[in-house]
Structure formats: C-alpha cells, structure tokens
NUNU-394038 format. One record per residue (C-alpha): residue in one letter; x, y, z. Coordinates in steps of 0.2 Angstrom, whole numbers, plus 2048, in hexadecimal, padded with zeros to 3 digits. Layout:
! NUNU-394038
<rec "A",<X,Y,Z>> ...
***
This chain:
! NUNU-394038
<rec "M",<144,169,59E>> <rec "K",<153,16E,596>> <rec "Y",<156,169,584>> <rec "R",<169,168,581>> <rec "H",<16E,168,56C>> <rec "L",<179,15A,56E>> <rec "L",<185,15A,560>> <rec "P",<186,14A,557>> <rec "I",<193,13F,54F>> <rec "L",<193,146,53E>> <rec "S",<1A2,144,533>> <rec "A",<1AC,153,52A>> <rec "C",<1A2,151,519>> <rec "F",<192,155,522>> <rec "L",<198,163,52A>> <rec "L",<1A3,16B,51C>> <rec "G",<19A,163,50D>> <rec "C",<1A9,15F,506>> <rec "S",<1B1,150,4FB>> <rec "E",<1C3,151,4FD>> <rec "D",<1CC,144,4F4>> <rec "F",<1D2,13C,504>> <rec "L",<1C1,136,509>> <rec "T",<1BF,128,502>> <rec "K",<1BE,11A,50C>> <rec "E",<1AE,110,511>> <rec "Y",<1A7,115,521>> <rec "R",<19D,106,529>> <rec "N",<19D,10A,53B>> <rec "G",<19A,11C,53D>> <rec "V",<192,12C,535>> <rec "A",<198,131,523>> <rec "E",<191,13B,516>> <rec "S",<18A,12D,50C>> <rec "N",<17F,123,51A>> <rec "F",<177,132,522>> <rec "F",<167,13B,520>> <rec "K",<161,12B,51C>> <rec "D",<150,12E,529>> <rec "E",<146,13A,534>> <rec "V",<152,135,543>> <rec "D",<161,13C,538>> <rec "A",<159,14B,533>> <rec "L",<155,150,546>> <rec "Q",<166,14B,54A>> <rec "A",<16E,159,53C>> <rec "L",<162,163,541>> <rec "T",<167,163,553>> <rec "A",<17B,166,54B>> <rec "V",<174,176,544>> <rec "Y",<16C,17B,555>> <rec "D",<17D,178,55D>> <rec "G",<184,188,556>> <rec "I",<179,192,564>> <rec "S",<182,18A,572>> <rec "Q",<193,18E,569>> <rec "K",<19F,19B,574>> <rec "G",<19D,1A6,562>> <rec "V",<18A,1A9,563>> <rec "Y",<17F,1A6,571>> <rec "R",<18B,19F,57F>> <rec "E",<197,1AC,582>> <rec "S",<19A,1B9,573>> <rec "V",<189,1C1,576>> <rec "F",<18F,1C9,585>> <rec "V",<1A2,1CD,580>> <rec "L",<19D,1D4,570>> <rec "G",<18D,1DB,574>> <rec "S",<18D,1E2,584>> <rec "C",<1A1,1E5,589>> <rec "P",<1A4,1F4,57C>> <rec "S",<194,1FB,582>> <rec "D",<192,20A,590>> <rec "D",<189,1FB,59A>> <rec "I",<199,1F2,59D>> <rec "D",<1A8,1FC,5A4>> <rec "E",<1BA,1FC,59C>> <rec "K",<1C2,1F6,5AD>> <rec "T",<1B9,1E4,5AC>> <rec "G",<1C2,1D6,5A7>> <rec "D",<1D6,1D2,5AD>> <rec "T",<1E8,1CD,5A6>> <rec "G",<1E2,1BA,5A8>> <rec "D",<1DD,1AD,59D>> <rec "Y",<1CC,1B6,593>> <rec "G",<1CC,1C3,59F>> <rec "F",<1D6,1D0,594>> <rec "H",<1CC,1CC,585>> <rec "F",<1BB,1D1,58D>> <rec "K",<1C7,1E1,592>> <rec "N",<1CD,1E2,57F>> <rec "A",<1BA,1E0,579>> <rec "S",<1B5,1EF,585>> <rec "D",<1C2,1FC,583>> <rec "F",<1C2,1FA,570>> <rec "R",<1D2,1F1,56E>> <rec "W",<1CD,1E6,560>> <rec "V",<1D8,1DA,558>> <rec "P",<1D5,1CD,54C>> <rec "D",<1D7,1BF,558>> <rec "N",<1CD,1C4,566>> <rec "P",<1C6,1B1,56C>> <rec "F",<1B4,1B8,56F>> <rec "S",<1B2,1C1,55A>> <rec "R",<1BD,1B1,553>> <rec "A",<1B0,1A5,55D>> <rec "R",<1A4,1B0,554>> <rec "W",<1A9,1AE,543>> <rec "F",<1AC,19B,542>> <rec "D",<1A0,195,54D>> <rec "A",<192,19F,544>> <rec "Y",<199,19B,533>> <rec "K",<19B,186,539>> <rec "A",<188,189,53D>> <rec "V",<183,190,52C>> <rec "A",<18C,182,524>> <rec "R",<183,174,52E>> <rec "A",<172,17E,52A>> <rec "N",<178,180,516>> <rec "T",<17C,16D,516>> <rec "F",<16B,16A,520>> <rec "L",<162,171,514>> <rec "E",<16A,16B,505>> <rec "R",<166,157,50B>> <rec "I",<156,158,515>> <rec "G",<14C,158,505>> <rec "A",<14F,147,502>> <rec "V",<14D,13F,512>> <rec "P",<13E,134,513>> <rec "M",<134,13A,520>> <rec "D",<123,143,524>> <rec "E",<123,153,517>> <rec "Q",<11B,160,522>> <rec "L",<128,15A,531>> <rec "K",<135,15C,523>> <rec "K",<12E,16E,51F>> <rec "Q",<130,172,531>> <rec "Y",<141,16B,534>> <rec "A",<147,176,525>> <rec "A",<13D,186,52C>> <rec "E",<148,183,53B>> <rec "A",<15A,182,532>> <rec "K",<154,191,527>> <rec "F",<150,19A,538>> <rec "L",<161,197,540>> <rec "R",<16C,19A,531>> <rec "A",<162,1AB,531>> <rec "L",<167,1AD,544>> <rec "Y",<179,1A8,541>> <rec "Y",<17B,1B5,531>> <rec "W",<174,1C2,53C>> <rec "N",<180,1C0,549>> <rec "L",<18F,1BF,53E>> <rec "T",<18A,1D0,535>> <rec "I",<185,1DA,544>> <rec "T",<197,1D4,54C>> <rec "F",<1A2,1D6,539>> <rec "G",<196,1DF,52E>> <rec "D",<197,1DC,51C>> <rec "I",<19C,1C6,51E>> <rec "P",<19D,1B8,511>> <rec "L",<18C,1B3,50C>> <rec "F",<188,1A1,506>> <rec "T",<179,196,507>> <rec "K",<17F,185,500>> <rec "V",<18C,179,504>> <rec "L",<19F,17F,4FE>> <rec "T",<1AD,176,4F8>> <rec "R",<1BE,17D,502>> <rec "D",<1C2,185,4F2>> <rec "E",<1B1,18E,4F1>> <rec "Y",<1B3,194,503>> <rec "V",<1C4,19B,501>> <rec "Q",<1BE,1A6,4F3>> <rec "L",<1B0,1AF,4FE>> <rec "A",<1AF,1C1,4FE>> <rec "R",<1A5,1CE,509>> <rec "T",<193,1CF,505>> <rec "D",<18C,1E2,507>> <rec "K",<181,1E0,518>> <rec "A",<173,1E4,50E>> <rec "A",<174,1D3,504>> <rec "V",<175,1CA,516>> <rec "Y",<166,1D2,51D>> <rec "K",<15E,1CE,50F>> <rec "Q",<161,1BB,50E>> <rec "I",<15B,1BA,522>> <rec "E",<14A,1C2,51E>> <rec "D",<148,1B7,511>> <rec "D",<14D,1A8,51C>> <rec "L",<141,1AD,52A>> <rec "N",<133,1B2,51E>> <rec "A",<135,19F,516>> <rec "A",<137,197,528>> <rec "I",<127,1A0,530>> <rec "P",<118,196,527>> <rec "D",<11F,186,52B>> <rec "L",<123,188,53F>> <rec "P",<117,183,54B>> <rec "V",<112,190,557>> <rec "A",<111,185,567>> <rec "D",<121,17C,56D>> <rec "S",<11C,16C,565>> <rec "N",<12F,168,562>> <rec "P",<13B,166,570>> <rec "V",<13E,174,57B>> <rec "G",<149,181,575>> <rec "H",<145,17D,561>> <rec "V",<13F,18D,556>> <rec "T",<12D,191,555>> <rec "K",<123,19E,54A>> <rec "G",<122,1AA,559>> <rec "A",<137,1AA,558>> <rec "A",<138,1AC,547>> <rec "I",<12C,1B8,545>> <rec "G",<133,1C3,556>> <rec "F",<145,1C0,54D>> <rec "L",<13F,1C9,53C>> <rec "G",<138,1D7,547>> <rec "R",<14B,1DB,54D>> <rec "I",<151,1D8,53C>> <rec "Y",<145,1E5,534>> <rec "L",<148,1F1,542>> <rec "Y",<15D,1EF,541>> <rec "Q",<157,1F7,52E>> <rec "N",<14F,203,534>> <rec "K",<13F,1FC,52B>> <rec "W",<133,203,538>> <rec "E",<122,1FD,530>> <rec "L",<128,1EC,52D>> <rec "A",<130,1EB,53E>> <rec "A",<11F,1F2,546>> <rec "T",<114,1E5,53D>> <rec "T",<11D,1D6,53E>> <rec "S",<120,1DA,551>> <rec "K",<110,1DC,553>> <rec "Q",<10C,1CB,54C>> <rec "V",<115,1C4,55B>> <rec "V",<109,1CC,566>> <rec "D",<0FA,1C7,55C>> <rec "L",<0FF,1B7,55E>> <rec "G",<0F9,1B7,572>> <rec "R",<104,1AA,578>> <rec "Y",<112,1B5,57F>> <rec "Q",<112,1C1,58F>> <rec "L",<11E,1CA,59A>> <rec "A",<123,1C0,5AA>> <rec "E",<11F,1C9,5BA>> <rec "D",<130,1C4,5C2>> <rec "F",<13A,1CD,5B6>> <rec "I",<14C,1C6,5BE>> <rec "S",<144,1B5,5BC>> <rec "L",<148,1B5,5AB>> <rec "F",<15B,1B5,5AE>> <rec "N",<15D,1AB,5BE>> <rec "G",<15A,19A,5B7>> <rec "K",<149,19A,5C1>> <rec "N",<13C,19D,5B2>> <rec "E",<145,198,5A3>> <rec "N",<13C,193,592>> <rec "S",<12D,19F,599>> <rec "P",<11E,1A6,591>> <rec "E",<128,1B5,58D>> <rec "A",<137,1A8,585>> <rec "L",<135,1AB,572>> <rec "F",<148,1A1,570>> <rec "E",<153,19C,57C>> <rec "F",<165,195,57C>> <rec "Q",<162,186,588>> <rec "A",<173,187,594>> <rec "V",<178,176,59A>> <rec "S",<182,173,5AC>> <rec "F",<18F,166,5AD>> <rec "A",<18E,161,59A>> <rec "P",<19C,160,599>> <rec "G",<1A7,169,5A5>> <rec "Y",<1A8,17E,5A3>> <rec "W",<1BA,17E,59B>> <rec "T",<1B8,170,58C>> <rec "D",<1B3,17A,57B>> <rec "L",<1A3,16E,57C>> <rec "T",<19C,175,58B>> <rec "E",<189,17B,58B>> <rec "N",<18A,187,59B>> <rec "S",<187,198,59B>> <rec "I",<197,1A5,59B>> <rec "A",<190,1AE,5AC>> <rec "A",<19D,1A4,5B7>> <rec "M",<1A7,1B2,5B0>> <rec "W",<19E,1BF,5BC>> <rec "S",<199,1B2,5C9>> <rec "P",<19A,1BD,5DC>> <rec "N",<1A3,1AD,5E3>> <rec "I",<1B1,1AA,5D9>> <rec "G",<1C0,1B5,5DC>> <rec "W",<1C7,1B6,5C9>> <rec "A",<1B3,1B9,5C3>> <rec "N",<1B3,1CC,5C1>> <rec "W",<1B2,1CE,5AE>> <rec "Y",<1A3,1D5,5A8>> <rec "T",<1A2,1E3,5B3>> <rec "P",<191,1F0,5B4>> <rec "S",<199,201,5AE>> <rec "E",<193,20F,5BD>> <rec "E",<186,216,5B0>> <rec "S",<17D,206,5AD>> <rec "K",<17B,204,5C1>> <rec "T",<170,217,5C0>> <rec "L",<165,213,5B2>> <rec "F",<155,20C,5BE>> <rec "K",<147,218,5C3>> <rec "P",<142,213,5D4>> <rec "G",<137,204,5D7>> <rec "D",<13F,1FE,5C8>> <rec "I",<13F,1EB,5C9>> <rec "R",<14C,1E8,5BB>> <rec "R",<158,1EF,5CA>> <rec "K",<15C,1DE,5CB>> <rec "S",<166,1DC,5BD>> <rec "V",<175,1E4,5C6>> <rec "L",<17C,1DF,5D7>> <rec "I",<182,1ED,5E0>> <rec "V",<18C,1ED,5F0>> <rec "G",<187,1F4,5FF>> <rec "A",<176,1FA,5F8>> <rec "T",<163,1F3,5F9>> <rec "P",<15A,1E2,5FF>> <rec "A",<159,1E2,5EA>> <rec "D",<16B,1DC,5EB>> <rec "M",<165,1CC,5F6>> <rec "I",<16B,1BD,5EC>> <rec "D",<16C,1A9,5F1>> <rec "T",<180,1A5,5EA>> <rec "D",<17F,194,5F3>> <rec "G",<16F,18E,5F4>> <rec "K",<16D,191,604>> <rec "G",<163,1A1,604>> <rec "A",<166,1B3,600>> <rec "K",<171,1BC,607>> <rec "P",<176,1CE,606>> <rec "F",<182,1D3,5F8>> <rec "P",<190,1D0,5FB>> <rec "S",<193,1C3,605>> <rec "V",<19F,1B6,60B>> <rec "P",<1A7,1AD,600>> <rec "M",<1A8,1BA,5F4>> <rec "R",<1B2,1C2,5E9>> <rec "T",<1BD,1D1,5F2>> <rec "E",<1BD,1DE,5E5>> <rec "Y",<1AF,1E4,5DB>> <rec "F",<1B3,1F1,5CC>> <rec "N",<1A6,1FE,5CE>> <rec "N",<19F,1F5,5DE>> <rec "A",<193,1EA,5D5>> <rec "S",<191,1DA,5CA>> <rec "V",<183,1D7,5BC>> <rec "R",<176,1CD,5C2>> <rec "K",<16E,1C5,5B3>> <rec "F",<174,1B2,5B0>> <rec "L",<179,1B0,5C0>> <rec "P",<171,19E,5C6>> <rec "E",<169,1A1,5D5>> <rec "G",<165,194,5E4>> <rec "K",<176,18C,5DB>> <rec "D",<188,18B,5E1>> <rec "M",<18F,19B,5D7>> <rec "A",<1A1,195,5DC>> <rec "Q",<19F,186,5CF>> <rec "V",<1A1,18B,5BE>> <rec "D",<19B,17C,5B7>> <rec "A",<188,181,5C1>> <rec "F",<186,190,5B6>> <rec "D",<178,189,5AB>> <rec "V",<16D,199,5A9>> <rec "N",<163,199,598>> <rec "Y",<166,1A9,58C>> <rec "P",<159,1B2,584>> <rec "V",<15A,1B2,573>> <rec "I",<14B,1BD,570>> <rec "R",<13F,1C0,57C>> <rec "Y",<12E,1C8,57C>> <rec "G",<133,1D7,588>> <rec "E",<140,1DA,57A>> <rec "V",<132,1DA,56A>> <rec "L",<126,1E6,573>> <rec "L",<135,1F2,573>> <rec "N",<138,1EE,561>> <rec "Y",<125,1F2,55F>> <rec "A",<125,203,569>> <rec "E",<135,209,55E>> <rec "A",<12F,202,54F>> <rec "L",<11E,20C,554>> <rec "N",<126,21D,558>> <rec "E",<130,21B,548>> <rec "S",<124,219,53D>> <rec "G",<11B,22A,544>> <rec "K",<10F,220,54F>> <rec "S",<116,224,55F>> <rec "A",<104,225,569>> <rec "E",<102,211,563>> <rec "A",<114,210,56B>> <rec "L",<10F,214,57C>> <rec "V",<104,203,57C>> <rec "P",<114,1F5,57C>> <rec "L",<121,202,584>> <rec "N",<116,204,593>> <rec "M",<113,1F2,594>> <rec "I",<126,1F0,598>> <rec "R",<124,1FD,5A5>> <rec "K",<114,1F6,5AC>> <rec "R",<11E,1E6,5AF>> <rec "A",<12E,1F0,5B7>> <rec "K",<122,1F7,5C4>> <rec "I",<126,20C,5BD>> <rec "A",<11B,21A,5B5>> <rec "P",<113,219,5A4>> <rec "V",<119,223,598>> <rec "T",<10D,230,58F>> <rec "E",<118,23A,585>> <rec "T",<114,239,571>> <rec "A",<120,246,56B>> <rec "Q",<12C,239,55F>> <rec "A",<13D,240,563>> <rec "A",<138,23F,575>> <rec "L",<131,230,575>> <rec "R",<13E,228,56B>> <rec "N",<14C,22D,578>> <rec "I",<140,224,587>> <rec "I",<13E,213,57B>> <rec "R",<151,213,579>> <rec "D",<154,216,58C>> <rec "E",<148,208,590>> <rec "R",<14F,1FA,584>> <rec "R",<15F,1FE,58D>> <rec "V",<15A,1F9,59E>> <rec "E",<14E,1EC,599>> <rec "L",<15C,1E3,58F>> <rec "L",<16A,1E9,59A>> <rec "Y",<178,1DD,599>> <rec "E",<171,1D2,58D>> <rec "G",<17E,1D5,57E>> <rec "H",<171,1E3,575>> <rec "R",<178,1F2,57A>> <rec "F",<187,1F5,570>> <rec "Y",<17D,1EF,55F>> <rec "D",<16E,1FD,563>> <rec "L",<17B,20B,564>> <rec "A",<181,205,553>> <rec "R",<170,205,54C>> <rec "W",<16C,215,553>> <rec "G",<17E,21E,54E>> <rec "L",<181,222,560>> <rec "Q",<190,218,561>> <rec "E",<19C,226,55F>> <rec "E",<192,22E,56B>> <rec "K",<190,225,57A>> <rec "L",<1A3,219,576>> <rec "K",<1AF,225,572>> <rec "K",<1B5,227,585>> <rec "K",<1B7,216,585>> <rec "G",<1C3,215,577>> <rec "F",<1B5,212,569>> <rec "V",<1BC,21B,559>> <rec "K",<1B2,21C,548>> <rec "G",<1B6,215,53A>> <rec "T",<1BE,207,542>> <rec "H",<1B4,1FF,550>> <rec "E",<1A2,1FE,547>> <rec "Y",<1A8,1EA,544>> <rec "W",<1B3,1DD,54A>> <rec "P",<1C3,1DA,53F>> <rec "V",<1C3,1C8,537>> <rec "P",<1CE,1B9,53F>> <rec "T",<1DD,1BB,537>> <rec "T",<1DE,1A9,532>> <rec "E",<1CF,1AA,527>> <rec "L",<1D8,1BB,51E>> <rec "S",<1E6,1AE,51C>> <rec "I",<1DE,1A2,510>> <rec "M",<1D0,1AC,50A>> <rec "P",<1D7,1B6,4FD>> <rec "N",<1C8,1C2,4F9>> <rec "L",<1C4,1C6,50A>> <rec "T",<1C8,1D8,50F>> <rec "Q",<1CA,1DE,521>> <rec "Y",<1C3,1ED,528>> <rec "P",<1C5,1FB,526>> <rec "N",<1C5,1F8,510>> 
***
C-alpha cells in the first residue's frame, strides 16, 4: 500500500519557528504553536511534515532528474523544448545555468523548508508525553531526513548555510556559506546518531526510514568524501543485515510493478491523482514529461552514447526505449497489452530515436499526466553493492570488490568480471555504475566526485570553475547580505 506523506495543517510558527509580534491572537479553532506537540498524534503529524519534503519538486519528485542527469552525458542537450518547463530542462542540460531555474530554485527552497521542519521537530519532540522508545525512533527518523536534505543541498550548491536549530527571521538572513566539509560532518553526525534508534524492519508505515536505509545512505556519504574504508565497512553492514536482495526483474523496480521490494532501502512514495499533476501539492512522478503517449513529452532525452552502453543480453537494456529496435522495446502504454515501440497514439518525434523507460507506469494510460505514480528509489541495494565494490577497490582490496560487483552483473545476466588490477577495475566499476543507475539522477554527481566533469561534459558546455555548482536563487541573495554567489 502506498503511504502518502500528507502535510498536516500547521501554523507559520511551526514551519519557521518564529515569534513575530503580529502573531498575538489566541488560536482556539486551529493549529498553533501553543497548542501543538501535545501528544503522540501531534508528534506523528509533525514528523510527517518532515517527510513531506521528499515529495517536493525540488527534492525527489522532479529536481533529482533535472539536476542529476540532465547536465550529464546520459541525457542529450537537445532535450526539452521552448514551452513551459521544457527549456529549463534544456538549460540544465547545456549548462545555461541561471539562479532562477525553477528546478535549482526549488531544490534550495524545498530542501531548506524541510530542514527547518526537522529542526523544529527535534527541538520540540523531547517534551512530548509519549512512549520514550518511540520518541527516540521519531527523532532518529528526523535526523536521517535532515541529513538527506542537507546532502541534496550540498551536492547542488557546494558550501551552503548550515543550521541545526530553529531560527528567527533575523538569524536566518544573517547566514553565510559553511564549508561543505562541515556540512558533511553534520550529515555523518545525524546519521550515526539515528542508526541505533531505527528499526531494522518496516514496523512503521511503508515509506518510513529503517536502519538499513540510514546505514546505506551513510555508506554513500563516506563514498562521496573518498573515505574508502569507512564506505566499505558501512556498506558491508547493509549486506550483513541479510534483509535486502536484488530484484530478479530489473525493470520492475521502475515501472510500478515492484515498489518497496526487498531491493528498496528507501523510496519516495509517489501518488497518482492526489491532487492533480499541475498543482504544487501533487506527489506524482515527473515521468509524465517523458511519456511516449504525450506529444509535448520530449523533455528527458537519452543521449546517443547512453543507448550504446549495454552488453549483449544485459536485461538493463530495458532502461531505454529505442525506435525500431528489438523485442526489449515492447511496452504497455495504456493497459491494453504490450506493443512494439513506438505505436499509435504516441509522439511523432523522438530526439535520438529514443525515450527513457524508467519510471513509466507500465499498464496504465500514459496519456494521462496524473497516472505517473511510480516510486523513486532514494537508495536501493543495487547502489549499495556498487558503493561497496568501489570502496573495496579504492581501499586496495580489488579481489574482494569482485564479489558485490559480480552480484550486480549476475542479475543483469552478463559475464562476471575477473580483472583485479586496481586501475582497470576502477574503470569497470564506474562503467557498471553508469549502466545500473542510468537516468536515475546520479551521473552528474558521480562525474563530479571522480573529477571527470570537464573531460566528459565539456562538449555539452561545462566550464570548469563555473558549473560545478548551481547559483543560489536571486531572492535569497537579495535578503542575505552574508551569502555570496559562486564564483566567489
């Protein structure tokens, strides 16, 4: 069952932790700071508000694709169009980066809104009369979420304002950039504090954080900082839980047929028709924007190179639909059975004769924008195994790295790797990561941490010293005198 993170009706004081003079009336019929956080029900509602950030445009509903894949070599610079949001996809892809791209702007405001909610929750939960163990668990979930939001911010904007308490408006506008090393330290601290108090199994409603999710995400955090031994030992802890396994049918992870599977550590729980797609409150997936049935949906175009990454027999070839290709391109776009791609009614033009297949809701009407409710895997076991393999190889344990790497290749139905020379295996692991996580929003950040952005992306318009991070939204710079814009 889907668990929708409904945002409860909360006052401005709860969201901002403020105490402006104009809020002097006694609230008798609604929610206010003075009458909230009274019991366990209030605590759960407040925690749900922290979770709500996951479903926002700037986090895992939309920006994860536009910011993480569009500027990479997985997505073509021809993606997008000149209408509505299409040109913003294109601008992200060909490095015409401006402070007010709606996707980078949403990343800033949606993630910081969620951070503020987490800070409020963590300051207030201690005084709530409720079961103490459950209180610890709720606090651990909020710490995980704060870490997740801060990670999304720092990979996007680099050095960012860091705060872990409720701020007044005056305190907020005085914030400045914090070195990203300190941001990562806070992320590590939150995750390490959260892990002991999180449940191993989903005793919570589906979609809540578990111990495996926090450990797996901590392994990613170590990997991004080149803390290889910590990344390896932490990723191994996920394996040792014995709880997770790779799904046999790879594409089922991305078409709505196998959500919250044993491969899922943590997923954004997408919801259809709740409310309609075009409202800011929708929790539909952005995948409507690469629907094969909608004429304008050409906003997330596979690059020519990404179409050629698959070895013969690799079942991950279903990550992409290619015009006039093979039986792998059969897809059910309307609930009436699988048909060759493309078929009528579908788009009349496909850039590079291809369409991304991941996150299309197979078996549903893909002409209906509100039908795209496929979950996004914030972290999954396939990634954890690749994190583990990379960290082992970089730690000088190349032979050991073959074990998790070949688990991935076995699922993909391609030959195992036997190479143990570190440099050669490094390239193999990086290539494997690209194929496994193709179009999921990881590639741009992987190239960044490997120092390969200029080499791989210069032909798309990447300029070293300019495009490592997105510019801060103009409105923030106008009210925050201590906040500088990159480049400094």
